[in-house]
Structures are given as structure tokens and as C-alpha cells.
Steps between C-alpha positions, in 0.01 A plus 500: 500500500688170474344173604656324798644232267676759289653678796618172654677388183647829386794464737583148382559564136540873481262782416214381282600132498163325516603147403406366846138614472400182316639270768293355782635550851680162518678565171583851614662366818691238298628757249594739780685234699683380187609855432622558855678165526660524157623857534580478871721194439561400864829323563528142630626651828184707541282201413686280752459764770127533430455122518673483837237701687127467543439862396663461158422137428179560302657758272801276435275203427300707249826607336611136471164415342546777242850372420382137482213595266740709288310822574817664633856498371655501847785248518502290817816294456585500872260467790642550848273361771765513773285749698175314431312433825143433387328160506530196277183589311644837401825337390299254294318793334833662412654184359191418293500854358856485369523564125580215263729478201777748420358752750526256789698533819858372470609557862281439804630594845339404828592585856462299817123568513452329163681193634250438781154346495251565348695706243751221441217273385393761242857536375547122474171466310611773258836329440334160455258648245791667324694174485197295393408746225855525367542121509173448315600726214242766583550864584622537856320717750823679579628466144869579517573485874876457514597596854336446838655662807355401838558646847852638454766608261736207567606293200333195660165682486518551123320256274562539129280354226737584212 
């Protein structure tokens, strides 16, 4: 008879794969999530949709953390928050979780909800930190943010950092 640990891990790595037996439960969860997030490779559109709603926000935030910590190879070059309707604190969590360096977001879109208080304050703080960090020669929070689209698709709404 197999132990419960063996039966729980057999499906993850195939028949007889016992490499997870030596991991404690936190490591097991981390390895499992890395595997799912790396092989699932959710698109930026899926991530943006998850972030827009309370039910998917937590999962999307965890995914951003994995990307930021380089535990997942998911590329998040565009983040569309045009449907985002959660509070300023949640927006602040998203913006602080954005990956840095070459993996960073290049295009950030925000709808009319992002342009109202208290979310607008979070967005302004993010942009100020980005500007301050780039001006000081450090690594920017947003790294290579090149385009910011707010509220609409009109040319006047487009801000380019190139």
C-alpha cells in the first residue's frame, strides 16, 4: 500500500516519481505552483481579465509575484486595466507587483475607473516612483514602461515614454 505522500505526488511527475517526497508542504506548494504557472503560460489578456474582478484578483496577484520573483517565465509586456473596478489599495498591490528589468511591463492601459480617486492616487504614486527611480539611475519599478493609455483610445489619451 502506498503512503498518502506517494499517492499525492505520483500524478505530478508521473508513475513512480518520488522527488517531491523530500519537500515540506510549503516547498511542495511552491514547486506545484511554479509548474502550473510555467506550463500553463497564461496570456496578458487572461491576466488582465483576472485582475479586473474580485474573484480572480488573488490568483492574478500571485501570478505577478511569481513573474516578479522570476519563478515563472510568463511574459507580461502589456497590462490592460481598462476593466479594473477594484479599490486603490488593490491597484497599488498590482503596480507594486509588476516585474522589473527586461521582463517588465511596456504598455499599461487604464480605463475610466483607474482615472478616478482613490485609484488615480495609486497610479500617480507609481508613475512618480518610476520617474524618481529612473532619474536617480536606479532600477525603475516599472522598468521599461513605454506607453500609458488612460480612459480611451484617442490619440490625446496616449502618453509615450520612448
